[in-house]
N, C-alpha and C positions, 0 to 999 in steps of 0.2 A: 786782751781780748777775752770777752765772755762766750763760752760755747755753750749752745743750747743742750739741754738734757737729751739723752739719746743718741748722741753722735759719738763716734769713736775715730780716732785718727791713728792710723797704724803706720809705723815706719818699717816697712816690709824690705828686706832684701828681694832680688827677683827671684821667682822661683818657676820652674817648669811644671805645666799642668797636663796630665795625662788623664783623658776620660774614657772609660771603658764601659761598653754596655753589652748586654746578651749573656749567654752562658759561659762560665770560666770551668772548663775541664783541665784536666792536668797539663795537656800539651798546650792549650791557650794560655794558661798560667806561666809554665816555662818560658813560651814566647814572650810573654808580657814582660818577665824578669830581663830577658835579653834586649827588648826594645828600650827598657830603662836604662840599662848599661850603656847602649848607643847614646841616648839623650844625654845621660850624665857625663859621657866622655866628651861630647860636643859642648856642653855647657859648664864646664868646671865652675865651682863656687855659687851654684844655684841650688836652692832647696828644690825639693819635689813635691808635688801635691798630686797624688793619684786617686781619682774619683771613681770608685767602684760601687757607688750607691744603686745604680742600675744595672747591677749584674746579679745573676745567681750562680752560685757554686755547685758544681757536680762532683761527687767523690768525697772521700772521708778524710779523717784526720791524717792517715797515711799520706795521701796526696799533699796535704798541707806542710807537713815535715819534708817531703821531697822539695817543694818549692822553696822552703826555709833553707835548706841545704844548697840549693841552686843559687839563691840570693847571698849567702854567706861566702860562696866561691869568689864573689865579686866585691867583698867588703871594701877594699881599696879604692872602688870606683865611686863608692857612696859615703864621702866624708861629711857631708851636709845633712841637714834635717830631711826625713822624709814622713809627710802627713799622709794618712791614707784614709779616705772618707768610705764608710761602709754603711749598709742599711741598718737601720735600728731595730734589729730583732736579736733576741737572745743566742740564736744559733749563730750569727755572723759574729757578734761580738765574742762569744766563746771561742769561734775559730781565729779571730784576730788576736786574742791573748794567747792562744795555744801557739799560733805563728811567731809572735815575739818571744815567747818562752823558749820556742824550739831553736832560736838564734843562739841560745846559751851563752858563751863568754865573748861571742863575737860583738865588738862594739858598733852598734848602729844607733844613731839618733832617730828612732822610728816610733810613731805613736798612731794609733787609729782613733777615729772621731766620726760621730754620727752626724755631726753639724759644721756647715762650712765655716761659719764665724769662728768657731772654736779652734778650727785646723788653722785658720788665718792668724788667729791672735798667738797660737804656739809658735807658728813658723816665724812671727814677727817678733817674738821675744829674744833679746839678745843676752846670751849666757856670759857671765863673768869668769874670766879665767883666773884662775889663782896665780899670783905672782911673787 
């Protein structure tokens, strides 16, 4: 069968989508981590897509570090991929990179994206396990 150009077919695992809007201060960010923990606990085996494109962050990199530390506390709850959609601004991209770096040696499959399609493509990629 010939597929017309411009179409992609994704073979994606199920994923949980969480969309957040508004201002993300430190307390709301910590609450969001707990909400993701609960959702992941109920939907084991699913990847996560967290859409933060319509949010504004309040606070500095110290708050980002606190959120990363809280996230790391639950590393066993997040065995699958986590795609985070963020606004396409230099400050948010810097903050996302800092967040990922702040996780340090904690093993998360987490990436940030500014485009929905890129996030879905990454979530749909099957990783080969060395054997």
